[in-house]
PDB file of N, CA, C and O in Angstrom:
ATOM      1  N   UNK A   1       0.656 -15.136  -3.102  1.00  0.00           N
ATOM      2  CA  UNK A   1       0.863 -13.998  -3.631  1.00  0.00           C
ATOM      3  C   UNK A   1       2.038 -13.985  -4.586  1.00  0.00           C
ATOM      4  O   UNK A   1       3.105 -13.474  -4.248  1.00  0.00           O
ATOM      5  N   UNK A   2       1.863 -14.527  -5.747  1.00  0.00           N
ATOM      6  CA  UNK A   2       3.010 -14.755  -6.769  1.00  0.00           C
ATOM      7  C   UNK A   2       3.324 -13.332  -7.272  1.00  0.00           C
ATOM      8  O   UNK A   2       4.370 -13.259  -7.917  1.00  0.00           O
ATOM      9  N   UNK A   3       2.696 -12.290  -7.124  1.00  0.00           N
ATOM     10  CA  UNK A   3       2.759 -11.203  -8.041  1.00  0.00           C
ATOM     11  C   UNK A   3       3.943 -10.080  -7.227  1.00  0.00           C
ATOM     12  O   UNK A   3       4.531  -9.099  -7.682  1.00  0.00           O
ATOM     13  N   UNK A   4       3.981 -10.788  -5.697  1.00  0.00           N
ATOM     14  CA  UNK A   4       5.079  -9.946  -5.173  1.00  0.00           C
ATOM     15  C   UNK A   4       6.157 -10.815  -4.380  1.00  0.00           C
ATOM     16  O   UNK A   4       5.701 -11.660  -3.610  1.00  0.00           O
ATOM     17  N   UNK A   5       7.396 -10.706  -4.480  1.00  0.00           N
ATOM     18  CA  UNK A   5       8.204 -11.425  -3.969  1.00  0.00           C
ATOM     19  C   UNK A   5       8.975 -10.663  -2.901  1.00  0.00           C
ATOM     20  O   UNK A   5       8.775  -9.469  -2.676  1.00  0.00           O
ATOM     21  N   UNK A   6       9.971 -11.498  -2.177  1.00  0.00           N
ATOM     22  CA  UNK A   6      10.689 -10.772  -1.182  1.00  0.00           C
ATOM     23  C   UNK A   6      11.685  -9.735  -1.493  1.00  0.00           C
ATOM     24  O   UNK A   6      12.078  -8.951  -0.630  1.00  0.00           O
ATOM     25  N   UNK A   7      12.187  -9.711  -2.963  1.00  0.00           N
ATOM     26  CA  UNK A   7      12.974  -8.721  -3.333  1.00  0.00           C
ATOM     27  C   UNK A   7      12.379  -7.326  -3.602  1.00  0.00           C
ATOM     28  O   UNK A   7      12.894  -6.232  -3.370  1.00  0.00           O
ATOM     29  N   UNK A   8      11.021  -7.648  -4.216  1.00  0.00           N
ATOM     30  CA  UNK A   8      10.007  -6.437  -4.521  1.00  0.00           C
ATOM     31  C   UNK A   8       9.692  -5.731  -2.878  1.00  0.00           C
ATOM     32  O   UNK A   8       9.618  -4.515  -2.701  1.00  0.00           O
ATOM     33  N   UNK A   9       9.582  -6.432  -2.122  1.00  0.00           N
ATOM     34  CA  UNK A   9       9.228  -6.074  -0.681  1.00  0.00           C
ATOM     35  C   UNK A   9      10.368  -5.267  -0.085  1.00  0.00           C
ATOM     36  O   UNK A   9      10.160  -4.183   0.459  1.00  0.00           O
ATOM     37  N   UNK A  10      11.512  -5.778  -0.189  1.00  0.00           N
ATOM     38  CA  UNK A  10      12.705  -5.062   0.345  1.00  0.00           C
ATOM     39  C   UNK A  10      12.674  -3.914  -0.416  1.00  0.00           C
ATOM     40  O   UNK A  10      12.631  -2.853   0.207  1.00  0.00           O
ATOM     41  N   UNK A  11      12.688  -3.878  -1.753  1.00  0.00           N
ATOM     42  CA  UNK A  11      12.766  -2.642  -2.477  1.00  0.00           C
ATOM     43  C   UNK A  11      11.752  -1.513  -1.812  1.00  0.00           C
ATOM     44  O   UNK A  11      12.158  -0.549  -1.162  1.00  0.00           O
ATOM     45  N   UNK A  12      10.592  -1.755  -2.044  1.00  0.00           N
ATOM     46  CA  UNK A  12       9.392  -1.060  -1.459  1.00  0.00           C
ATOM     47  C   UNK A  12       9.741  -0.474   0.090  1.00  0.00           C
ATOM     48  O   UNK A  12       9.607   0.695   0.451  1.00  0.00           O
ATOM     49  N   UNK A  13      10.125  -1.369   0.733  1.00  0.00           N
ATOM     50  CA  UNK A  13      10.669  -1.142   2.386  1.00  0.00           C
ATOM     51  C   UNK A  13      11.802   0.178   2.124  1.00  0.00           C
ATOM     52  O   UNK A  13      11.729   1.278   2.672  1.00  0.00           O
ATOM     53  N   UNK A  14      12.789  -0.237   1.196  1.00  0.00           N
ATOM     54  CA  UNK A  14      14.128   0.783   1.196  1.00  0.00           C
ATOM     55  C   UNK A  14      13.612   2.143   0.642  1.00  0.00           C
ATOM     56  O   UNK A  14      14.016   3.249   1.003  1.00  0.00           O
ATOM     57  N   UNK A  15      12.585   1.869  -0.361  1.00  0.00           N
ATOM     58  CA  UNK A  15      12.191   3.275  -0.929  1.00  0.00           C
ATOM     59  C   UNK A  15      11.426   4.207   0.006  1.00  0.00           C
ATOM     60  O   UNK A  15      11.676   5.408   0.101  1.00  0.00           O
ATOM     61  N   UNK A  16      10.380   3.500   0.760  1.00  0.00           N
ATOM     62  CA  UNK A  16       9.412   4.147   1.520  1.00  0.00           C
ATOM     63  C   UNK A  16       9.724   4.443   2.931  1.00  0.00           C
ATOM     64  O   UNK A  16       9.556   5.551   3.439  1.00  0.00           O
ATOM     65  N   UNK A  17      10.266   3.227   3.647  1.00  0.00           N
ATOM     66  CA  UNK A  17      10.513   3.057   4.923  1.00  0.00           C
ATOM     67  C   UNK A  17      11.927   4.061   5.231  1.00  0.00           C
ATOM     68  O   UNK A  17      12.359   4.984   4.539  1.00  0.00           O
ATOM     69  N   UNK A  18      12.488   3.475   6.607  1.00  0.00           N
ATOM     70  CA  UNK A  18      13.812   4.039   6.744  1.00  0.00           C
ATOM     71  C   UNK A  18      14.775   2.918   6.482  1.00  0.00           C
ATOM     72  O   UNK A  18      15.967   3.224   6.495  1.00  0.00           O
ATOM     73  N   UNK A  19      14.460   1.705   6.252  1.00  0.00           N
ATOM     74  CA  UNK A  19      15.481   0.832   5.713  1.00  0.00           C
ATOM     75  C   UNK A  19      14.919  -0.493   4.941  1.00  0.00           C
ATOM     76  O   UNK A  19      13.711  -0.722   5.005  1.00  0.00           O
ATOM     77  N   UNK A  20      15.705  -1.294   4.274  1.00  0.00           N
ATOM     78  CA  UNK A  20      15.263  -2.465   3.720  1.00  0.00           C
ATOM     79  C   UNK A  20      14.202  -3.592   4.625  1.00  0.00           C
ATOM     80  O   UNK A  20      13.244  -4.230   4.186  1.00  0.00           O
ATOM     81  N   UNK A  21      14.704  -3.566   5.875  1.00  0.00           N
ATOM     82  CA  UNK A  21      14.119  -4.439   6.878  1.00  0.00           C
ATOM     83  C   UNK A  21      12.924  -3.806   7.440  1.00  0.00           C
ATOM     84  O   UNK A  21      11.999  -4.505   7.853  1.00  0.00           O
ATOM     85  N   UNK A  22      12.879  -2.418   7.485  1.00  0.00           N
ATOM     86  CA  UNK A  22      11.685  -1.624   8.178  1.00  0.00           C
ATOM     87  C   UNK A  22      10.479  -2.063   7.624  1.00  0.00           C
ATOM     88  O   UNK A  22      10.011  -1.534   6.616  1.00  0.00           O
ATOM     89  N   UNK A  23       9.921  -3.027   8.231  1.00  0.00           N
ATOM     90  CA  UNK A  23       8.549  -3.548   7.707  1.00  0.00           C
ATOM     91  C   UNK A  23       7.385  -2.994   8.687  1.00  0.00           C
ATOM     92  O   UNK A  23       6.230  -3.157   8.293  1.00  0.00           O
ATOM     93  N   UNK A  24       7.609  -2.304  10.024  1.00  0.00           N
ATOM     94  CA  UNK A  24       6.757  -2.018  10.612  1.00  0.00           C
ATOM     95  C   UNK A  24       6.055  -0.485  10.419  1.00  0.00           C
ATOM     96  O   UNK A  24       4.962  -0.109  10.844  1.00  0.00           O
ATOM     97  N   UNK A  25       7.085   0.287   9.613  1.00  0.00           N
ATOM     98  CA  UNK A  25       6.609   1.838   9.708  1.00  0.00           C
ATOM     99  C   UNK A  25       5.383   1.956   8.880  1.00  0.00           C
ATOM    100  O   UNK A  25       5.060   1.178   7.982  1.00  0.00           O
ATOM    101  N   UNK A  26       4.654   3.137   9.320  1.00  0.00           N
ATOM    102  CA  UNK A  26       3.227   3.102   8.600  1.00  0.00           C
ATOM    103  C   UNK A  26       3.607   3.539   7.159  1.00  0.00           C
ATOM    104  O   UNK A  26       2.874   3.136   6.255  1.00  0.00           O
ATOM    105  N   UNK A  27       4.702   4.340   6.837  1.00  0.00           N
ATOM    106  CA  UNK A  27       5.014   4.480   5.487  1.00  0.00           C
ATOM    107  C   UNK A  27       5.277   3.113   4.557  1.00  0.00           C
ATOM    108  O   UNK A  27       4.661   2.865   3.521  1.00  0.00           O
ATOM    109  N   UNK A  28       6.164   2.407   5.056  1.00  0.00           N
ATOM    110  CA  UNK A  28       6.440   1.133   4.302  1.00  0.00           C
ATOM    111  C   UNK A  28       5.037   0.046   4.015  1.00  0.00           C
ATOM    112  O   UNK A  28       4.710  -0.545   2.986  1.00  0.00           O
ATOM    113  N   UNK A  29       4.447   0.074   5.272  1.00  0.00           N
ATOM    114  CA  UNK A  29       3.104  -0.545   5.222  1.00  0.00           C
ATOM    115  C   UNK A  29       2.000  -0.266   4.025  1.00  0.00           C
ATOM    116  O   UNK A  29       1.386  -1.013   3.263  1.00  0.00           O
ATOM    117  N   UNK A  30       2.042   1.296   4.237  1.00  0.00           N
ATOM    118  CA  UNK A  30       1.219   1.805   3.075  1.00  0.00           C
ATOM    119  C   UNK A  30       1.531   1.787   1.542  1.00  0.00           C
ATOM    120  O   UNK A  30       0.754   1.878   0.591  1.00  0.00           O
ATOM    121  N   UNK A  31       2.968   1.634   1.576  1.00  0.00           N
ATOM    122  CA  UNK A  31       3.483   1.626   0.283  1.00  0.00           C
ATOM    123  C   UNK A  31       3.235  -0.153  -0.253  1.00  0.00           C
ATOM    124  O   UNK A  31       2.914  -0.385  -1.418  1.00  0.00           O
ATOM    125  N   UNK A  32       3.394  -1.058   0.560  1.00  0.00           N
ATOM    126  CA  UNK A  32       3.226  -2.336   0.171  1.00  0.00           C
ATOM    127  C   UNK A  32       1.802  -2.419   0.000  1.00  0.00           C
ATOM    128  O   UNK A  32       1.533  -2.926  -1.089  1.00  0.00           O
ATOM    129  N   UNK A  33       0.456  -2.004   0.902  1.00  0.00           N
ATOM    130  CA  UNK A  33      -0.706  -1.960   0.418  1.00  0.00           C
ATOM    131  C   UNK A  33      -1.033  -1.294  -0.906  1.00  0.00           C
ATOM    132  O   UNK A  33      -1.765  -1.869  -1.712  1.00  0.00           O
ATOM    133  N   UNK A  34      -0.556  -0.199  -1.136  1.00  0.00           N
ATOM    134  CA  UNK A  34      -0.905   0.542  -2.382  1.00  0.00           C
ATOM    135  C   UNK A  34       0.079  -0.388  -3.682  1.00  0.00           C
ATOM    136  O   UNK A  34      -0.387  -0.276  -4.816  1.00  0.00           O
ATOM    137  N   UNK A  35       1.113  -1.089  -3.573  1.00  0.00           N
ATOM    138  CA  UNK A  35       1.303  -2.025  -4.581  1.00  0.00           C
ATOM    139  C   UNK A  35       0.364  -2.947  -4.598  1.00  0.00           C
ATOM    140  O   UNK A  35      -0.234  -3.031  -5.671  1.00  0.00           O
ATOM    141  N   UNK A  36       0.052  -3.637  -3.795  1.00  0.00           N
ATOM    142  CA  UNK A  36      -1.071  -4.758  -3.781  1.00  0.00           C
ATOM    143  C   UNK A  36      -2.166  -4.356  -4.176  1.00  0.00           C
ATOM    144  O   UNK A  36      -2.837  -5.201  -4.768  1.00  0.00           O
ATOM    145  N   UNK A  37      -2.688  -3.151  -4.038  1.00  0.00           N
ATOM    146  CA  UNK A  37      -4.194  -2.612  -4.460  1.00  0.00           C
ATOM    147  C   UNK A  37      -3.994  -2.501  -6.058  1.00  0.00           C
ATOM    148  O   UNK A  37      -4.871  -2.882  -6.834  1.00  0.00           O
ATOM    149  N   UNK A  38      -2.712  -1.921  -6.504  1.00  0.00           N
ATOM    150  CA  UNK A  38      -2.485  -1.685  -7.846  1.00  0.00           C
ATOM    151  C   UNK A  38      -2.745  -3.141  -8.774  1.00  0.00           C
ATOM    152  O   UNK A  38      -3.375  -3.314  -9.818  1.00  0.00           O
ATOM    153  N   UNK A  39      -2.066  -3.970  -8.015  1.00  0.00           N
ATOM    154  CA  UNK A  39      -1.817  -5.326  -8.717  1.00  0.00           C
ATOM    155  C   UNK A  39      -3.386  -6.020  -8.925  1.00  0.00           C
ATOM    156  O   UNK A  39      -3.775  -6.454 -10.009  1.00  0.00           O
ATOM    157  N   UNK A  40      -4.146  -6.031  -7.749  1.00  0.00           N
ATOM    158  CA  UNK A  40      -5.139  -6.238  -7.834  1.00  0.00           C
ATOM    159  C   UNK A  40      -6.315  -5.609  -8.491  1.00  0.00           C
ATOM    160  O   UNK A  40      -7.379  -6.210  -8.642  1.00  0.00           O
ATOM    161  N   UNK A  41      -6.108  -4.413  -8.872  1.00  0.00           N
ATOM    162  CA  UNK A  41      -6.766  -3.452  -9.840  1.00  0.00           C
ATOM    163  C   UNK A  41      -6.613  -4.003 -11.014  1.00  0.00           C
ATOM    164  O   UNK A  41      -7.572  -4.364 -11.696  1.00  0.00           O
ATOM    165  N   UNK A  42      -5.588  -4.103 -11.312  1.00  0.00           N
ATOM    166  CA  UNK A  42      -5.063  -4.827 -12.772  1.00  0.00           C
ATOM    167  C   UNK A  42      -5.889  -5.999 -12.941  1.00  0.00           C
ATOM    168  O   UNK A  42      -6.603  -6.110 -13.938  1.00  0.00           O
ATOM    169  N   UNK A  43      -5.842  -6.920 -12.000  1.00  0.00           N
ATOM    170  CA  UNK A  43      -6.310  -8.289 -12.088  1.00  0.00           C
ATOM    171  C   UNK A  43      -7.875  -8.067 -12.310  1.00  0.00           C
ATOM    172  O   UNK A  43      -8.402  -8.633 -13.268  1.00  0.00           O
ATOM    173  N   UNK A  44      -8.651  -7.252 -11.446  1.00  0.00           N
ATOM    174  CA  UNK A  44     -10.024  -7.241 -11.585  1.00  0.00           C
ATOM    175  C   UNK A  44     -10.450  -6.726 -12.889  1.00  0.00           C
ATOM    176  O   UNK A  44     -11.525  -7.122 -13.338  1.00  0.00           O
ATOM    177  N   UNK A  45      -9.597  -5.727 -13.684  1.00  0.00           N
ATOM    178  CA  UNK A  45      -9.981  -5.272 -15.029  1.00  0.00           C
ATOM    179  C   UNK A  45     -10.137  -6.421 -15.943  1.00  0.00           C
ATOM    180  O   UNK A  45     -10.958  -6.227 -16.839  1.00  0.00           O
ATOM    181  N   UNK A  46      -9.530  -7.609 -15.935  1.00  0.00           N
ATOM    182  CA  UNK A  46      -9.316  -8.551 -16.693  1.00  0.00           C
ATOM    183  C   UNK A  46     -10.622  -9.668 -16.158  1.00  0.00           C
ATOM    184  O   UNK A  46     -11.313 -10.316 -16.944  1.00  0.00           O
ATOM    185  N   UNK A  47     -10.731  -9.697 -14.894  1.00  0.00           N
ATOM    186  CA  UNK A  47     -11.553 -10.601 -14.179  1.00  0.00           C
ATOM    187  C   UNK A  47     -12.536 -10.021 -13.566  1.00  0.00           C
ATOM    188  O   UNK A  47     -12.461  -9.865 -12.347  1.00  0.00           O
ATOM    189  N   UNK A  48     -13.621  -9.599 -14.263  1.00  0.00           N
ATOM    190  CA  UNK A  48     -14.804  -8.742 -13.539  1.00  0.00           C
ATOM    191  C   UNK A  48     -15.619  -9.138 -12.487  1.00  0.00           C
ATOM    192  O   UNK A  48     -16.235  -8.472 -11.655  1.00  0.00           O
ATOM    193  N   UNK A  49     -15.490 -10.693 -12.717  1.00  0.00           N
ATOM    194  CA  UNK A  49     -16.712 -11.357 -11.689  1.00  0.00           C
ATOM    195  C   UNK A  49     -15.856 -12.240 -10.607  1.00  0.00           C
ATOM    196  O   UNK A  49     -16.259 -13.271 -10.069  1.00  0.00           O
ATOM    197  N   UNK A  50     -14.563 -11.598 -10.402  1.00  0.00           N
ATOM    198  CA  UNK A  50     -13.720 -12.517  -9.278  1.00  0.00           C
ATOM    199  C   UNK A  50     -14.164 -11.692  -8.239  1.00  0.00           C
ATOM    200  O   UNK A  50     -13.510 -10.650  -8.180  1.00  0.00           O
ATOM    201  N   UNK A  51     -15.160 -11.806  -7.294  1.00  0.00           N
ATOM    202  CA  UNK A  51     -15.767 -11.096  -6.219  1.00  0.00           C
ATOM    203  C   UNK A  51     -14.735 -11.580  -4.928  1.00  0.00           C
ATOM    204  O   UNK A  51     -14.582 -10.789  -3.997  1.00  0.00           O
ATOM    205  N   UNK A  52     -14.155 -12.680  -4.915  1.00  0.00           N
ATOM    206  CA  UNK A  52     -13.460 -12.701  -3.702  1.00  0.00           C
ATOM    207  C   UNK A  52     -12.237 -11.743  -3.618  1.00  0.00           C
ATOM    208  O   UNK A  52     -11.998 -11.149  -2.567  1.00  0.00           O
ATOM    209  N   UNK A  53     -11.392 -11.581  -4.827  1.00  0.00           N
ATOM    210  CA  UNK A  53     -10.386 -10.728  -5.131  1.00  0.00           C
ATOM    211  C   UNK A  53     -10.953  -9.337  -4.997  1.00  0.00           C
ATOM    212  O   UNK A  53     -10.238  -8.570  -4.353  1.00  0.00           O
ATOM    213  N   UNK A  54     -12.271  -8.763  -5.543  1.00  0.00           N
ATOM    214  CA  UNK A  54     -12.565  -7.653  -5.213  1.00  0.00           C
ATOM    215  C   UNK A  54     -13.017  -7.446  -3.356  1.00  0.00           C
ATOM    216  O   UNK A  54     -12.885  -6.294  -2.941  1.00  0.00           O
ATOM    217  N   UNK A  55     -13.413  -8.294  -2.538  1.00  0.00           N
ATOM    218  CA  UNK A  55     -13.483  -8.113  -1.560  1.00  0.00           C
ATOM    219  C   UNK A  55     -12.167  -7.985  -0.741  1.00  0.00           C
ATOM    220  O   UNK A  55     -12.165  -7.285   0.272  1.00  0.00           O
ATOM    221  N   UNK A  56     -11.001  -8.667  -1.166  1.00  0.00           N
ATOM    222  CA  UNK A  56      -9.792  -8.579  -0.730  1.00  0.00           C
ATOM    223  C   UNK A  56      -9.264  -6.941  -1.089  1.00  0.00           C
ATOM    224  O   UNK A  56      -8.723  -6.159  -0.306  1.00  0.00           O
ATOM    225  N   UNK A  57      -9.531  -6.773  -2.188  1.00  0.00           N
ATOM    226  CA  UNK A  57      -9.206  -5.472  -2.565  1.00  0.00           C
ATOM    227  C   UNK A  57      -9.801  -4.236  -1.788  1.00  0.00           C
ATOM    228  O   UNK A  57      -9.127  -3.242  -1.520  1.00  0.00           O
ATOM    229  N   UNK A  58     -11.180  -4.398  -1.439  1.00  0.00           N
ATOM    230  CA  UNK A  58     -11.887  -3.461  -0.608  1.00  0.00           C
ATOM    231  C   UNK A  58     -11.287  -3.299   0.788  1.00  0.00           C
ATOM    232  O   UNK A  58     -11.179  -2.186   1.302  1.00  0.00           O
ATOM    233  N   UNK A  59     -10.857  -4.540   1.459  1.00  0.00           N
ATOM    234  CA  UNK A  59     -10.162  -4.472   2.539  1.00  0.00           C
ATOM    235  C   UNK A  59      -8.815  -3.861   2.771  1.00  0.00           C
ATOM    236  O   UNK A  59      -8.363  -3.275   3.756  1.00  0.00           O
ATOM    237  N   UNK A  60      -8.323  -4.133   1.677  1.00  0.00           N
ATOM    238  CA  UNK A  60      -6.869  -3.557   1.657  1.00  0.00           C
ATOM    239  C   UNK A  60      -6.817  -2.154   1.821  1.00  0.00           C
ATOM    240  O   UNK A  60      -6.078  -1.563   2.610  1.00  0.00           O
ATOM    241  N   UNK A  61      -7.915  -1.469   0.774  1.00  0.00           N
ATOM    242  CA  UNK A  61      -7.993  -0.161   0.639  1.00  0.00           C
ATOM    243  C   UNK A  61      -8.627   0.534   2.028  1.00  0.00           C
ATOM    244  O   UNK A  61      -8.424   1.717   2.302  1.00  0.00           O
ATOM    245  N   UNK A  62      -9.454  -0.401   2.895  1.00  0.00           N
ATOM    246  CA  UNK A  62      -9.816   0.420   4.175  1.00  0.00           C
ATOM    247  C   UNK A  62      -8.540  -0.040   4.984  1.00  0.00           C
ATOM    248  O   UNK A  62      -8.369   0.728   5.932  1.00  0.00           O
ATOM    249  N   UNK A  63      -7.753  -0.864   4.936  1.00  0.00           N
ATOM    250  CA  UNK A  63      -6.442  -1.000   5.865  1.00  0.00           C
ATOM    251  C   UNK A  63      -5.573   0.253   5.558  1.00  0.00           C
ATOM    252  O   UNK A  63      -5.048   0.915   6.453  1.00  0.00           O
ATOM    253  N   UNK A  64      -5.457   0.532   4.252  1.00  0.00           N
ATOM    254  CA  UNK A  64      -4.590   1.759   3.883  1.00  0.00           C
ATOM    255  C   UNK A  64      -4.913   2.954   4.377  1.00  0.00           C
ATOM    256  O   UNK A  64      -4.151   3.782   4.877  1.00  0.00           O
ATOM    257  N   UNK A  65      -6.309   3.033   4.188  1.00  0.00           N
ATOM    258  CA  UNK A  65      -6.953   4.483   4.631  1.00  0.00           C
ATOM    259  C   UNK A  65      -6.625   4.629   5.965  1.00  0.00           C
ATOM    260  O   UNK A  65      -5.939   5.566   6.373  1.00  0.00           O
ATOM    261  N   UNK A  66      -7.212   3.496   6.876  1.00  0.00           N
ATOM    262  CA  UNK A  66      -6.898   3.801   8.523  1.00  0.00           C
ATOM    263  C   UNK A  66      -5.474   4.026   8.851  1.00  0.00           C
ATOM    264  O   UNK A  66      -5.225   4.834   9.746  1.00  0.00           O
ATOM    265  N   UNK A  67      -4.333   3.311   8.135  1.00  0.00           N
ATOM    266  CA  UNK A  67      -3.032   3.854   8.362  1.00  0.00           C
ATOM    267  C   UNK A  67      -2.592   5.322   7.911  1.00  0.00           C
ATOM    268  O   UNK A  67      -1.747   6.023   8.468  1.00  0.00           O
ATOM    269  N   UNK A  68      -3.350   5.633   6.779  1.00  0.00           N
ATOM    270  CA  UNK A  68      -3.167   7.121   6.332  1.00  0.00           C
ATOM    271  C   UNK A  68      -3.662   8.122   7.191  1.00  0.00           C
ATOM    272  O   UNK A  68      -3.089   9.199   7.358  1.00  0.00           O
ATOM    273  N   UNK A  69      -5.138   7.658   7.959  1.00  0.00           N
ATOM    274  CA  UNK A  69      -5.757   8.429   8.978  1.00  0.00           C
ATOM    275  C   UNK A  69      -4.571   8.549  10.173  1.00  0.00           C
ATOM    276  O   UNK A  69      -3.962   9.575  10.477  1.00  0.00           O
ATOM    277  N   UNK A  70      -4.434   7.346  10.700  1.00  0.00           N
ATOM    278  CA  UNK A  70      -3.335   7.277  11.774  1.00  0.00           C
ATOM    279  C   UNK A  70      -2.183   8.389  11.424  1.00  0.00           C
ATOM    280  O   UNK A  70      -2.015   9.352  12.171  1.00  0.00           O
ATOM    281  N   UNK A  71      -1.444   8.205  10.306  1.00  0.00           N
ATOM    282  CA  UNK A  71      -0.314   8.648  10.057  1.00  0.00           C
ATOM    283  C   UNK A  71      -0.765  10.596  10.044  1.00  0.00           C
ATOM    284  O   UNK A  71      -0.086  11.496  10.538  1.00  0.00           O
ATOM    285  N   UNK A  72      -1.740  10.691   9.506  1.00  0.00           N
ATOM    286  CA  UNK A  72      -2.354  12.296   9.450  1.00  0.00           C
ATOM    287  C   UNK A  72      -2.418  12.667  10.831  1.00  0.00           C
ATOM    288  O   UNK A  72      -2.085  13.828  11.070  1.00  0.00           O
ATOM    289  N   UNK A  73      -2.762  11.965  11.775  1.00  0.00           N
ATOM    290  CA  UNK A  73      -3.335  12.424  13.184  1.00  0.00           C
ATOM    291  C   UNK A  73      -1.722  12.619  13.875  1.00  0.00           C
ATOM    292  O   UNK A  73      -1.400  13.617  14.520  1.00  0.00           O
ATOM    293  N   UNK A  74      -0.818  11.466  13.596  1.00  0.00           N
ATOM    294  CA  UNK A  74       0.588  11.669  14.168  1.00  0.00           C
ATOM    295  C   UNK A  74       1.346  12.649  13.794  1.00  0.00           C
ATOM    296  O   UNK A  74       1.821  13.455  14.594  1.00  0.00           O
ATOM    297  N   UNK A  75       1.570  12.690  12.344  1.00  0.00           N
ATOM    298  CA  UNK A  75       2.609  13.531  11.799  1.00  0.00           C
ATOM    299  C   UNK A  75       2.402  14.016  10.446  1.00  0.00           C
ATOM    300  O   UNK A  75       2.894  13.427   9.484  1.00  0.00           O
ATOM    301  N   UNK A  76       1.600  15.207  10.316  1.00  0.00           N
ATOM    302  CA  UNK A  76       0.980  15.727   9.176  1.00  0.00           C
ATOM    303  C   UNK A  76       2.327  15.622   8.001  1.00  0.00           C
ATOM    304  O   UNK A  76       2.097  15.266   6.845  1.00  0.00           O
ATOM    305  N   UNK A  77       3.528  15.926   8.402  1.00  0.00           N
ATOM    306  CA  UNK A  77       4.274  16.042   7.148  1.00  0.00           C
ATOM    307  C   UNK A  77       4.696  14.668   6.847  1.00  0.00           C
ATOM    308  O   UNK A  77       4.822  14.635   5.623  1.00  0.00           O
ATOM    309  N   UNK A  78       4.967  13.565   7.321  1.00  0.00           N
ATOM    310  CA  UNK A  78       4.971  12.260   7.007  1.00  0.00           C
ATOM    311  C   UNK A  78       3.905  11.889   6.014  1.00  0.00           C
ATOM    312  O   UNK A  78       4.202  11.416   4.917  1.00  0.00           O
ATOM    313  N   UNK A  79       2.479  12.134   6.450  1.00  0.00           N
ATOM    314  CA  UNK A  79       1.392  11.898   5.767  1.00  0.00           C
ATOM    315  C   UNK A  79       1.728  12.782   4.256  1.00  0.00           C
ATOM    316  O   UNK A  79       1.912  12.261   3.157  1.00  0.00           O
ATOM    317  N   UNK A  80       1.739  14.038   4.532  1.00  0.00           N
ATOM    318  CA  UNK A  80       1.839  14.505   3.142  1.00  0.00           C
ATOM    319  C   UNK A  80       2.913  13.930   2.129  1.00  0.00           C
ATOM    320  O   UNK A  80       2.634  13.675   0.957  1.00  0.00           O
ATOM    321  N   UNK A  81       4.247  13.739   2.725  1.00  0.00           N
ATOM    322  CA  UNK A  81       5.290  13.184   1.973  1.00  0.00           C
ATOM    323  C   UNK A  81       4.927  11.585   1.150  1.00  0.00           C
ATOM    324  O   UNK A  81       5.128  11.245  -0.015  1.00  0.00           O
ATOM    325  N   UNK A  82       4.419  10.954   2.124  1.00  0.00           N
ATOM    326  CA  UNK A  82       3.807   9.495   1.544  1.00  0.00           C
ATOM    327  C   UNK A  82       2.802   9.561   0.587  1.00  0.00           C
ATOM    328  O   UNK A  82       2.771   8.746  -0.335  1.00  0.00           O
ATOM    329  N   UNK A  83       1.719  10.723   0.743  1.00  0.00           N
ATOM    330  CA  UNK A  83       0.860  10.755  -0.172  1.00  0.00           C
ATOM    331  C   UNK A  83       1.374  11.265  -1.700  1.00  0.00           C
ATOM    332  O   UNK A  83       0.935  10.945  -2.805  1.00  0.00           O
ATOM    333  N   UNK A  84       2.636  12.317  -1.282  1.00  0.00           N
ATOM    334  CA  UNK A  84       2.937  12.760  -2.594  1.00  0.00           C
ATOM    335  C   UNK A  84       3.901  11.671  -3.463  1.00  0.00           C
ATOM    336  O   UNK A  84       3.831  11.560  -4.687  1.00  0.00           O
ATOM    337  N   UNK A  85       4.672  11.010  -2.734  1.00  0.00           N
ATOM    338  CA  UNK A  85       5.511   9.820  -3.069  1.00  0.00           C
ATOM    339  C   UNK A  85       4.695   8.739  -3.967  1.00  0.00           C
ATOM    340  O   UNK A  85       5.119   8.171  -4.973  1.00  0.00           O
ATOM    341  N   UNK A  86       3.535   8.607  -3.413  1.00  0.00           N
ATOM    342  CA  UNK A  86       2.841   7.365  -3.874  1.00  0.00           C
ATOM    343  C   UNK A  86       1.951   7.826  -5.104  1.00  0.00           C
ATOM    344  O   UNK A  86       1.607   7.077  -6.018  1.00  0.00           O
ATOM    345  N   UNK A  87       1.615   9.230  -4.986  1.00  0.00           N
ATOM    346  CA  UNK A  87       0.660   9.679  -5.793  1.00  0.00           C
ATOM    347  C   UNK A  87      -0.868   9.290  -5.394  1.00  0.00           C
ATOM    348  O   UNK A  87      -1.754   8.999  -6.198  1.00  0.00           O
ATOM    349  N   UNK A  88      -0.969   9.339  -4.173  1.00  0.00           N
ATOM    350  CA  UNK A  88      -2.381   8.631  -3.650  1.00  0.00           C
ATOM    351  C   UNK A  88      -3.246  10.250  -3.659  1.00  0.00           C
ATOM    352  O   UNK A  88      -2.862  11.320  -3.186  1.00  0.00           O
ATOM    353  N   UNK A  89      -4.316   9.972  -4.267  1.00  0.00           N
ATOM    354  CA  UNK A  89      -4.954  11.299  -4.412  1.00  0.00           C
ATOM    355  C   UNK A  89      -5.931  11.355  -3.376  1.00  0.00           C
ATOM    356  O   UNK A  89      -6.649  10.363  -3.256  1.00  0.00           O
ATOM    357  N   UNK A  90      -6.165  12.669  -2.320  1.00  0.00           N
ATOM    358  CA  UNK A  90      -6.975  12.866  -1.213  1.00  0.00           C
ATOM    359  C   UNK A  90      -7.004  14.369  -1.207  1.00  0.00           C
ATOM    360  O   UNK A  90      -7.643  14.970  -0.343  1.00  0.00           O
TER     361      UNK A  90
END
């Protein structure tokens, strides 16, 4: 993954999690998945026939969706805030 380095990860975790080393919270994982999804989407716009990347993108979207569903069940306010911060439509 050359498009994401440890500094970018820490920045995402700092912004959306509780701290820069908060890698386990649902919000920080959702933010990381969202960044990777946007990167893969841009890649697929240029490389339409890259089916391995397309499959990886679909798997990431599914993982993010299940984390969002989990967060919605556990704490609806955290769910609403992460949706709003990331601009994910639902």
